[in-house]
N, C-alpha and C positions, 0 to 999 in steps of 0.2 A: 628610230626604228633600227633594230639589229639586222645585220646581214650575216648569216651563218654559212660559212663555206665548209659544209660537211656533206660532200657529194659522193661518199664511198670511194672506191677506187675505179677511176676511168680505165677501161682496158686499153692499154697502149701496145701490148704485144699480141699479135694475132697468129694463132697456131694453125698451120696447114696440116691436114690429115692425108696420108697417102697409104697406098696398099701395094704390095709387090705384084699382085695379079694384074696383068695388063688390061683385062676387061673391066677392072675396077679402078683403073688409073684415070679418073676423070676429074675435071675441074668443077668444083662446086660453085655454081653461079651466085649462091647466096652467101658465100664465105666472105667475111669482112677482112680487109687488109688496110694498112695505113693509106695506101694509094687510093682506095675507093671509099673509105669511111668519111674523110673530111670533105664533104661535098659543099658545105655552105658555112656562113658565119655562125649560125646557131650551133652547129656541131663543134666548130672551133671554140666557141664560147664555153661549151661544156668541157672541152679539153683544158682551157686555161683555168676553169674553175677547179679542176683536179689538181692544178699546181698550187693554188691557194689552200686546198685541202691538206696538202703535205705540209705547208708552212704552219697550218693550224694544228697539226697532229702532235702527239706526245714526243716524237722525235725532235720537234722544234718548239713552237710557241707555247704549247700547252704544258710542257714540262722541261725537257732536257736543255732547250735553248737558254732559258733563264738560269738554270743551274750552272751550265758550263761557263757562261759569262760572269756570273756573280762569284762562283768559286775561284775563278782566275783573278779576281780583284782582291783588294784589301778592305772591301766594304763589309765583308761577312766573317762570321766565326761559326764554329760548330754549336748547334743547339744542345748537344749532349750525345750520349752513347747511342741514341737512335739513328744518328746519321750513318747512312749506308757506306760500306767500304769504298766503292768506286768514287763516291762523292768526296769522302774524306781524303782520298788520295789526291784529288785535284786541289783540295783546299791546302794541303801541306806540300804540294809540288812533287808528289811521289807517284804520279800516274805512269802507266806503262802502255805499250801499244795495244794491249787488249782491254783497256779501260772501257767500261760499258757506256758511260756518258759520252766520252769522246767519239766512240764508234757510232752511237745513235745519231749524234748531230752530223757527223761526216756523211753518213748514209742518207739522212734526211736532206741535206743540202745537195748531194749529187743526184738524188732522185728528183728533187725540185728542178735541177738543171736538165735532166733527161726529159721530163715532161714539158718543160719550157721549150727545149729543142724540138720536140714533136710538133708543137703549135707553130713554131717559126718555120720549120722545114716544110710542112704540108699546107701552109696557108695559101700558097699559089694554086693549089688544086681546087680551091673552093670556086663554085660557079659565080659567086659574088665577090671574088677577089678584087681588091681595089676600093671596096665600099668603106664608109667610115667605120662600120662595125668591125670588119676584118682588120683594118689598119689599127684600130684601138686594141683589139685582142692581141695582135702581134706586139704592139708596144708594151702591153701588160706583161707578156711573156719575156720580152727583152729586159724589162725592169726586174722581174723576178730572177732571171738568170744573172743579171748584173749584181743584184743584191746578194744572191747566193755565193757568187764568186768573191764578192767583197768580204763576206763572212769567212770564206775559206782562206783567202790570201792573208787576211788579218791574223787568223789563228794558226795556220799551218805553213804560211809562206808559199813556196813553189808547189803547185799541185797540177794534176792532169787537167788539160784544157779541152773541153768538148763543145763544139759549136754545131754539130750535126748529130743525128740520131744514130747511135751505135747499135747495130743489129746482131753482132757476133763478137766473140771474145777476141777475134783477130783485129778488131777496131779499137782495142784499148789504147790508151795514150800514156806516154812517159810524162814526167813532171815538166811543165812548161816554166820558163824563166819568169820570175816575179814581174819583171817589166812587161812581159807579154800578157800575163794575166790582167794586170792593170790596164793595159791597152784595150783588151776586150771589154773590161768593165766600163771604161770610159766611153767606148763606142756604143755599147748597149744602152747606157744611161742617157747619152746624148740623143740617140735615136728615140728612146722612150719619151723624153721630155718634149720632143718636137711634136708629139701626137697626143699625149695624154691630157685630159682636161684638168682644170684647177680643182674641181670638186665634183662629187656625185651626190645624188639624193636617193631617198627611199631604199628600194631593194638593192641598189648598186653600191651602197656604202661599204667600204672596206677594200675596194679595188685601188690599185696603184694610181697615184695622181702625178701631175707635173712636179709639184713641190716635193713629193717623195723621191722622185728621180733626181731632182736638183740637190736635195740634202744628202742622198747617198753618194752622188758625184762629188760633193764638197768633202765628204769623209774620205773618199778615195784620194782626192788631191792633197788633203792635209796629211794623210798617211805618207805621202811621197814628199812632203815638205814644200808643196807648191801652193803657198798661201794666197798668191794673187789669183790663181784660177779658182780656188775654193771661195774666195771673197766674191768673185763674180757670180757664182751660183747662189750663194747665200743672199746676196743683194737682190737677185731676182725674186727670191721668196719674200723678202721684205717689201719690195716695190709692188708685188702683185696685189697686196691688200687682202689676201686670202686668209692670213693667219693673224692671231693676236693672243696675248697671254690671258688666261682665264683669271678673273678676279680672285676666285677661290682656288688656292693651290691644290686642295684635295680633289677638285673636280677632275683632275687628270688620272685618278686611280679608282673612281667609283662608277657604279653601274648606271646611275641615273643621268650622268653627264658624259656619256660616250659620244664619239664622233663630234667632239666640240671644236671650237675655233683654234685651239692650241694643238690639236692632233694632226700630225702629218701622215703617219701610216700606223694603223692599228689592226689587230686581228680579232675578229668577232667571235664571241662565245654566247651561249644561250643560258638563260636562267632556269630552263627546264632541261630534261634529258640527263645525260651522264657522261663520264669520261670514258674514252676508249683506251683502256689500259694496254691494249695490244701494241700500242706505240705508233705505228705508221698510218693508221686510219684505213687500212685496206682489208682488214680481216672482218668479213661480214658477220661473223658470229659475235663480234663485240659491238656491232652497231656503229653509227657515225660518231665523230668527235663533236660533242656539243658543249662540254664544260671544260674548264681548266683546273689544274691541280694547284695553282699558285697559292690561293688562300690556305688550303689545307697544309701545304708544305711549310709555309713561313709564319702563319698566325700564332699568337700566344696560346689560344685555345685550339689546338690542332696538333699536327705532328711536330711543328717547330724545329724542323731539321736545320735551318740556318737562322742565325740571329745577327743583329748589327754588331760589327766589330767595335772594340773599345776605341780604336783610332778614329773611326767614323763618328762615333758619339762625341768624342772630344773635339772634333773639328768644328762643331757648331758654336757660334758665339753664345755666351751665357753670362748672366749678371754675376753668378757666383765666382766667375773667373775674372771679374772686373770689366767686362764688356758692358756698354750702356744699355743693352737690351738682349734678352734671350731670343734667339731666332725662332719664330713660330714654326718654321719648317721642321724643327726637331719634333715637336709634339704631333705634327701632321704625319711624320714619317714613322714614328715609333709608338708602341704601347709600353707603359711601365706599370708595375703593380700599384693599384690604387686608382688607375684611370677608369673612367666610365666608358661603357660601350653599349651596344644593343639599343641605339637611340636614347642613351642616357638612362636606361632602365636597369642596368647592371653595373657592378663595380668589379674590376679584375682583382682576384684574390691569388695569393701566392700558391695555394694548393691546387689551383686550376692549371698552373703553368709548369710543365716538366722541364728538366734540363738545367743548363748552365746559367750562371749569373754574369753580370757585367758591372762596370763602374759607371755610375750616373750621378752627376753633381757631387762627386766625391764620396758617394755611398755605394754599397754593394746591393744590387737588386737584380731582378730579371727584366731584361729589355727585349722586346720582340718587334717584328716588323708590323707596321700599320698600313703601308702601301699595299693595295690590292687585297686587303683583308676584308672579309664579309662582316667582321665584328662591329663595324660602325653602325650597322642597321639590324643585326640579328645576333642570336646566340646559337650557332650551328653545332656546337660540340666539336668532337674530334674530327668528324667527317664534314669537311667544309669546302668541297670542290665548289666552284662558283661559275657564274656567267659574266664575270667582269672582264671586259675586253683587255687584251694585252697591247699597250701602246709601245710600238717598236721605235717610233720617232716622234718627238714633239718639238714645238716651236721654240721653247726655252732653250733646248739643246742647240738648235740652229743659231739662235742669237748669241749664245756663249761661244760657239764656234766662230761666229763673225767677229766677236770681241778678240778672240785669240788671233785671228788673221790680221785684224787692224793693228794689234800690238806688234806682231812679228814684222809687219810692213812699215813700222815706224810711226803709226798713228795712235799713240797711247791715249791721247785725249778722247778720241772716238771710242776706244775700247772701254774707257771708264764710264762714258755715257751709257753704253749698252749694259754694263754691269749694274749700274744704278737703276736702269729700267727693270731688270730682273728683280732687284731688291725692293722696288717700289710697288710691286703687286699688292693690291689693297690688303689681302689677308696676311701678307708678310711684313711690308712696311718697315724694313730695316734701315738704320742710318746709312746715308749715302757714303760712298768712298770719296775722299780718304777717311779712314778711321785710325785710332791709335794702334790697332793691331795690324792694319793694312794701309800704310801711308801712300802707296801708289805714286811715289815721286819720280820713278824712273821705269824703264822697260822691264827690268827684272822684278821690281816690286809689283808692277801691274800683272806680270805673269803669275806671281804668287797669289794675287787676289783672284785671278782667273781660276787657278788650281783650286783654291778654296771654294769659290762660288760654284764651280762645276760639281764639286763633291757634295756640298750641302743641298744643292738644287736637284741633283740627279742620282743621289745615293740609292743603291738597290735597283737601278733601272738598266742594268746591263751595259753601262757606259764607261765606268771607271777603268775596267781592264783595257778597253780600247784606248783610253787616254794614256794610261801607263805605257802601253806599247808604242803609241805615236810619239810620246815625249822621249821614250828611250831610243827609238830609231832615229829621231831628229836631234839627238844630243842635248835634250833639255834636262834630263835626269840621268842618273847612273843606275845600273842594275843592282848595285849594292844597297840602294835605297828601298828596294822592294823585296821583302822577305818571301822565301819559298816560291820564287817566281821563275818559271821557264818561259823563255822568249817565244818558243814555238811549241805547239802541241805535237804529240807523236802521230805519224801516219798510222792508221789502224793496221795491225798485222794481217788481218784478213784481206786488206787491199793489196799489200805486198805479195801475199801468197797467191792471189787470184788474178792479178794484173801482170801479164807476161812481159810488160815493158818496165817493170819495177823489180828491184832486188833489195837486199838488206843495205846495200850502199846508198840507197835513196832515202833511208830513214833520216829523220831530222836529228840534229846533234843532241846528245845526252840520253838517247834511248837505244 
């Protein structure tokens, strides 16, 4: 069953109406304010639902979130001249402080934080404060705030830190130190995991779980080079028995296998309804956010704005290069001309696919994304918005993070076992490490196998740019190895103009 977090915009600012005439200067007993609205757990639940609605919106999961992360990686290339200028700027590292995609994601994350703060701040006002429902709702809000700040500190570095509801411009904040932002993230995620359940069922699917908090916390620790603390969180996930790898790799990107045992945190979309192109999900004239643009943006029969990069394609093991087996994840991840689609009833023709070509098995052809594409079961034409849920975190990523922690802590043999667990998925069944290409005889060789395995397992899943940043910050790679790469994104110019605690000197380097 799908859970669709499309709740419109919950009203979080309440406007008081006044009049200069003293006889009319009365208090309206029916006027809602934050102090008198959140009376019980049900109303707080509506409030936290509005936080999920922002995560689901075009600002974030439905569109700009996957664009920002993928464009910042070396997993993608331009699909052709149809790629819009702000997106191409990010792809080539030429973004400016007014870049549309950067600004949309920044605004979406801070609005997520504002709404989460509202839930956390006013929870004590509920008549049933202290009940399991209220505790869980607050834990969900803390997870969402911690997740949003993890996204911000990873992409922008030092950012303003808000833990209470700002009600006026006088309450704007200066940039907090990166260490302070991480301290808040760690606090929020630790609080959340202490309350959240392992799983939900039915209509509650899609809410934050204990495992999601643990995985986000592990990411935060790994970003800081604290592999021991990250290992502790990841081992909790393993020992819980909640998660397992799906036998079919493609089950992680298809509609019929949503909310599966490999999913740690995913955002629900509907197979009916439409996309709210207004962006933030609050404009009622556009209606709720029900579908995602991902299939339309990346599919071969669609807009095809982004395609797999040649370096990602070349990363896969293949027999034409002398490897003993071609990695099946390549065909699960990409479409090439001549592939069947639409439940095997159609064959992809060159004339159907617009834009740029790639190098595939030494030949020039058009390669497109298969992950999250509707083409596996339909022929939607160019308009291919979908109801396929966006998986934000999945267990394979957590296992590969654990392998990296084991290797960094001197347990390379444990890391190899985990890598081989990923490769042994029945639909993949790749030869175990060591291989001729990846001998894994020492810590550095194991690290190179981890880099490889993460790329072919998680390509196009908004993970590669995080990996590059983490390895760069922790001294594992050099910036020269990453073309067109900016370590930090620009703080939106609108934020500098409107936040009286910031000025141009607070802009990130290079902008």
